[in-house]
N, C-alpha and C positions, 0 to 999 in steps of 0.2 A: 592628509586625507580625512574626510569627515567620517562620522560613524556610519557603519553599514546600515542598509535598509532593514527594518524590522522584518522578521520571518512572517510570511503570510500563511504558511502551513507548518504545523508541527507534526512530524511523523514519529509515531510511537511504536516500538516493538523490536523485532530481531534484525540484526545484521550478522550475516553468516557467509560461509563459502559454499557455492555450488561446485561440487567435483563432477565435471562432465566426463562421463565415460565415452569412449570412442563410439561414433555413430553405429548403431546396430548391435552393440555389445549388450548383452542382458545384464540386469542388475544382479549383484551377487546374492548369495544365500540370505534370507531374511534376517534382519537384526534391527529391531525397532529402536534400540538404543535411546538413552535420554529419558524415556518414560515421561509421565505426566508430572513428575516431581524430581527435583535434584536427587542423584544417587543411583539412578538406573544405569546399568552397564550397557555400553555399546558393543555389539558383536561385529567386529571388523571382519569382513569377508576375505576368504583366501584369494590371493592374487591382487588384493588392493592394500596399498601401504597403510598399516595401522599407525596413526600419529599419536597414540596415547601418551607417549613420553613428552611430546612438545608439539603444540599446534603449529603447523608449517604450511607452506604453499607449494603446490606442484606447478611446474611451468605450464604455460599455455601452449596449445597445439590443437590437434583435432579434439583431444580430450583436455585434461588439465583443470585448473581451478579458476573460477570466476567469482569475484566478490558479488554478494547478492543479499537476499532477505527482502521481502516485500516493502516494509517501510523505508529501509535504506535505499532500495531501488527508486522508490517514489521521490525521496528527498533529493537524490542525485539528479533524477530526470527533471525535477521542478527547476533546480538552479541552472541546469543547462539550458532550459527553456527561457530562463530569465526571471522566475518567480522565487524570491528569497524563501528558504526553508530551513528548518531545524530538525535534527534527529535526537530523540529521547530513547535511550537504551543502555545496554550494558555489553561490554566486550572483555574478553580475556586479555591480560597483559602478555601478549604473545605476538608471533609474527603476523597473525591474521589481523589482530588489533591494530598493530602498527601499520599494516597495509590500508586499513580502513581510515586510520588517522590521516595518512598521507592523502587518500582519495577525498575524504571530506574537506580537507584544506584546499586541495586543488579545485574542487567544485564550488567552494565557498558555502558549504553547508554549516550552519551554526550548530556547535557541539557542546554548549554549556550544560546541556542535560545528558551528556554521555558519561556513563560510569565505567570504571575499570575494576576488574577482578583479578586478584593475584593468585587465587586458588583454582578457580574454574576456567577452562579453556573456551575459546571461541568455538562456535559449532561448524562442523563440516557435514554437508548433506550430499548424498550420492544421487546423481541425476542421469537417467537413461534418455537417450535421444534416438528416434527412429529415423528412417530415410526421409521423412517429410518434415523433420524438425520438431515433431511433437515429443513432449518429455513426460517422464514419470519419475516419482521420487521414491528412493529406498530409505535405507536406515542412515545412521549418523556414524561419524568417526571422531575420536579424540577424548571421549569422556574417561576421566581417571577415577571415577567413583562418586564424585560430588555433583555430577550434572554439569550443565553448561552455563556460561556467564549470563546468557540472556534469560535464564530461568530464575535468576537470583537478584532481581532489581531491588534497590533499597528504596522503599516507598517515601520515607520522610525526606531523604536526600533529593529524591526526584521532584517532589512537590516544591521544595525550596528553589530548585533550578527552574521549574516550570512557571512559577508564579509571575516573574516579570516578562516571560515570553507570552503568556496567555493574555497579557494586557493589550497587546497590539495585533495578535494573529487573527486571521479570518477563519482558519480551519484547523481542526485537530483530526488527524487520520490515524486509524489503527485497523488491525485485523482481529481475527478470533484467537490467534495462536497464544497470546499472553494469558488467556484463561486456562491454558493447559498446566500452568504452574501457579501455585498459590501465592509466592512472593511477587511474581510479575502481575498476576491479577489484582493483587492488593495495590500495587503501584499504579496500575491503570485506573482502578476504581478511585483512587485518591485524586488523580488528575481530573477524572470525569466529575467528581464531586466539586472540584474547584470551578469547572465550567458551569455546572448547574447552579452554584451559589452565585456566580456572576450573573447568570440569567435571572435569578430571583431579585438581585439588586437592580438590574435594569428594569424589571417589571415594576418594582416598588417606585422607581423614579420616573415611571412613564407619564405620571400626571404633570411633571415639570418639563415635558418634551417641547412645549411651546416656547419655553425660555431658552432652549438650546438650538444652536444651528444644526442643520442636517448633517454637516460634516462631523460635528462633535458627537452627535447621537450615534452616527455610524461607527465611529472609532471606539465607542464604548459598548457596542454590541458584542455579547459573548460569542466565541467562535462556534461555527457549525461543526457537527461531527460527521465525518466520512468514514464508512466501514466497508472494508473488503472482506467478505466472509473467509475466503482463502482456507478452506478446510483441508488439513494435512493430518491424516490419521496417525502418522508415525510420531507426531509431536505429543500425541495422547497415549502413547504406548500401545498403539493398535497396528495391525498389519497394513501395509500399503493397500489401497483400494477399498478399505472398510468404510461403509456409510457411518455417519455420526449416530451413535446410540441416543436413545431418548434422554438419558441422563445428561449427556453432553449437550444436546440440543437445548434442554432446559437451562443449563448453565450459561450458554451463550445467548439465549434469547433476550435477556434484559439489555445487552449491548445493542442488539439489532433494533430494539424498541426506542433507543435514543438517537438513532441515526437521522441526519437530514439528507444524506446521499448514501445509497447502498449499492455495492456492486457485487455480483455473484455470478457463478457459472450456472448453466441450465440445470445440471445435476444437483448443485447446492440449492438452487431455488426449489426444486421438487422435494428435496430432503427436508428443508427447513419450513416450506410454506405450502407443500402439496400443489404448487402451481408455478409455471414459469412465465406467467403473464405479469409484466412489470406494474401495470396499474393495479391488478388484483393484489400483488405483493404489497404495494404502497398502502392500499385500503386496509390491509390486515395489520398494519402497524400504526401505533397512536400518533406518531409525528408526521404521517403521510409523507414519507421521504421521497426524493427522486430515486429512481431505481434503474440500473443498467444490468441487463442479463446477457452475458457473453456465451458463445457456443463455439469456440475454436474457429474454423473457417466459415461457419454459418453466420447469417446476419446478427448483428447486435440489436436486441430489442430494448427499448427505453421508455421511461416515463419521466419527463423533466419539464419544468415550467408549466405544469398543468396539461401538458401534451403528451401523446403517445406516438411512437413510430418505430421504424426499424431501419437499420443501415447496413447495406450490403458491404462485405469486406473488399478491400483493395487487392487486386491480383499481384502477388509478389512471389519470388522464389525464396521460400523460407529456409534459412539455415538452422535456426534454433528459435523455438517459441518461448524459451525461458525469459520471463520478464515482460511479455507482451501486455498482459493485463495491467501490470504496474505502470508501464509507460502510458497505456490508455487512461488509467486513473489520474496520472500526473498531467497528461494533456487536458483532461476535463477540468481538474482543479486549477490549472494555469488559466484556462479560458474564463472560468468563473471569477477568479482573482482579477484578471485583467479588466473584466466588465463590472467589478465590484457587485456581482450579482447574487441574489438569493436564489437557491436552487428551485424553490417553489414557484417563483415568479419570473425567472429569467426569460428574456425574449430571444427569438430565433435559436432555439436549442439545437437545430439541425447543424448549424455551422460549428458550434462547440463540439458536437459529437463527431463530425467529420475530422476536425483537427485532432481530437483525441484518438480516433481510429487510425489516423495517419501516423501518429506517434507510435502506436502499438505495431503497425506494419513495419515501420523503418527499423524497430528494434530487432525484428525477426530476421533482418538481412545480415546480421552478424552473430557471433557467438557470445553467449553470456547475456546477462540482463543489463549491464551498466555500460560497457564499452561502446555498444552501438547507439546509445541513446542520442537522439538528434537535437540540434539547436532549433529555435523557432524558425529561423530563416530557412533551414533545410526542410522543415515540415511545410512551410509556405511554398517553397519550390516544388516539393512533391505533389501538393494539392493543385498547383497551377497546372501541372501536366495532366491532371485528371479532372479538370473542370472544378477544382476545389474552391472553397470560399475562404477568404482571408479573415482572421479574427484579430480584433484589437480593441482597446477600451473606447476608441472613437467610434467604431463600427457597431459596437454592441451596447445599447443602453442598459442601465443597471436593472431596471424593472420594466414591467409591462405585461399584464395578463392578457395579451392579445391572442386572437385565434392563430393557430399554426397548423400546418398540414400534417397528415397522419403518416407521411412517409419521409424518408431522408435521402432521396436521390438513389 
C-alpha cells in the first residue's frame, strides 16, 4: 500500500467521554471539577459511579458513555466523510484512551500528534438530555488530584509532531477550551506561532510567485484557522450556565482574531461580540473571517465567500443533539477542502452550508456525537430527498467572488 493521503485538517484539543444520563434525568449536584488548571478536584455526584480509581467506560444504552470532545468529533466526522484528518491532543493511559486509540485507527485519523499521560486520566463529562434531544453539560468525573490529561499537553513535543503535518494541511481547527489550562494554551499557542511563521515566509516569497506554478503555490500556503467558540464554563471552574467573564473573554479574544472561519452559537455571539449578525461579527475581527452562527432548531445564519444568508434547519426526529455542531463544522470543512476553496472567496456557499447542515441533522438521529456520523454518500442521499445540492470538487470552483443570493433555500 502507498502512503496515506496527508491530513487536510488538523484538529487540536480535547478527546473525552460524554456520559449520557437517561433522557429526562437531571444533572447531579453541581461539581465543576477539573478547574481551569490541573489539580482541581471533581465532585462526583451521588448516584453516579465515581471512577476516580481508574478511568473506565460504562456500557451504551439509553444512557451510558459515548466518546466525544469537539476536536475529536470533527476529526472522526471528517475521515468518515472522506477528508483525511489528524488529531492533536493528550489522553490518559486508561480504558478511555485505549477506546480512542481503537476508534481513531478504525476511522483512519492520523495520531502522530496524540500524547499519552500515565498520571492523569482521560476526562468524563456528565451530559443531560431532555425529551427533545437538547443537552446540557454538568461536571466531570475521574480526576485523582492532578487534573485531566487534556490539560497537560507538552508544548515542545507537540510542536515536533505538528511540524510535518502543517506542511501539507489546509486547515487547523481548535476551540476555546485549551485556553482554560496554561499547559494546553501554551501548546496551542506554539502551533499557532508555527502557522503564523509559515504565513510570513509565504508573504516573503510572494515576489517569486510568478516563477511557481499555481499548484506549488497552493501547496505552500499556510493553513487557515477554524475556531469553534464552544464555551463550556465547567472547564474554567465555573458553574454550568455561567456566561464568560470579561477576563475570560479577553483571554480568548486573540484566538478569535486569528480565525479564517468562526462558528459560534447565538448566545456566544452576543457574549463575545454583542451581536449575532455574522457579517457584523466578521467586520469586528481583523481577519474578516467567514462566520456561522447556530441557534439550535432556528436557522443557521452565515457570512461566507463575501455573502450573507440564512439556512432553515432540516425537519428530523432528534434523538440526541450532542455533536451536531461538530458534524456541521466537519461538513463545512469537508466541502471547503473538496473545493480547495478560500473561505473568503468560495463560490456557491449555500451548497456547502446545506451539506454541513445535513451532517449536523443526521448526527442528531442517533445517540452520542461520533457513532451516528454519516458518510458523504449518506449525506447526498439525505439532501436528494429534500431537494439538496450535491457538492464535489468538480461542481465547486475554488475561487470566484461572484454575486450570490442572500438566502439559502
